[in-house]
C-alpha positions as CSV (number, residue, x, y, z in Angstrom):
1,M,-5.1,16.6,-20.1
2,K,-1.5,17.2,-21.0
3,R,-0.4,14.4,-18.6
4,F,-2.9,12.0,-20.3
5,A,-1.5,12.9,-23.7
6,I,2.1,12.3,-22.5
7,T,1.1,8.9,-21.1
8,L,-0.6,7.9,-24.3
9,G,2.5,9.0,-26.3
10,V,4.8,6.9,-24.1
11,I,2.5,3.9,-24.5
12,W,2.3,4.5,-28.3
13,L,6.1,4.5,-28.5
14,M,6.5,1.3,-26.4
15,L,3.8,-0.6,-28.3
16,P,6.0,-1.9,-31.1
17,A,8.3,-3.6,-28.6
18,A,5.5,-5.7,-27.0
19,P,5.9,-8.8,-29.2
20,Y,9.6,-9.0,-28.5
21,L,9.0,-8.7,-24.8
22,Y,6.4,-11.5,-24.8
23,A,8.6,-13.7,-27.0
24,A,11.5,-13.4,-24.5
25,G,9.5,-14.9,-21.7
26,G,9.0,-18.6,-21.0
27,G,12.3,-19.6,-19.6
28,R,10.8,-20.8,-16.3
29,E,7.3,-21.9,-15.5
30,D,7.2,-21.9,-11.7
31,D,4.8,-19.1,-10.9
32,G,2.4,-19.8,-8.1
33,G,-0.7,-18.9,-10.1
34,L,-4.0,-17.6,-8.7
35,F,-3.6,-18.9,-5.1
36,L,-0.3,-17.2,-4.7
37,W,-1.7,-13.8,-5.9
38,L,-4.7,-14.2,-3.6
39,F,-2.4,-14.9,-0.7
40,V,-0.2,-11.8,-1.5
41,G,-3.3,-9.7,-1.9
42,L,-4.6,-10.8,1.5
43,C,-1.2,-10.0,3.1
44,A,-1.3,-6.5,1.5
45,L,-4.8,-6.0,2.7
46,I,-3.8,-6.9,6.3
47,V,-0.9,-4.5,6.1
48,V,-3.0,-1.6,4.8
49,L,-5.7,-2.3,7.4
50,Q,-3.1,-2.2,10.2
51,L,-1.7,1.1,8.9
52,L,-5.1,2.8,8.5
53,P,-5.7,3.6,12.2
54,A,-2.1,4.9,12.6
55,F,-2.7,7.4,9.7
56,M,-6.1,8.4,11.1
57,R,-4.5,9.1,14.5
58,L,-1.7,11.2,12.9
59,I,-4.3,13.2,11.1
60,G,-6.2,13.7,14.4
61,L,-3.0,14.8,16.1
62,A,-2.3,17.3,13.3
63,K,-5.8,18.8,13.7
64,E,-5.4,19.1,17.4
65,T,-2.1,21.0,17.2
66,K,-3.2,23.7,14.8
67,V,-2.3,27.2,16.0
68,E,-5.3,29.4,16.8
69,T,-5.0,33.1,16.0
70,P,-6.4,35.5,18.7
71,L,-9.5,37.4,17.8
72,P,-9.1,41.2,17.4
73,E,-10.3,43.2,20.4
74,R,-13.6,45.1,20.0
75,H,-13.8,48.7,20.9
76,D,-17.5,49.5,21.4
77,K,-17.1,52.8,23.3
């Protein structure tokens, strides 16, 4: 809750600067638009899907190499 309050405080402090930031833009109008963002999103999805099996394998290797503690000996005499 404290982190949320700090985030809201920072946003509240930056809010008065928003009109000046939007007024400063507009120098160049050569953004690619929707299709460029769809292409970048597709590329990011491909990268994430390529890395997912590698991370799963690393997690599997970490689970295999855990150290097992020996059980204490039983004395039933």
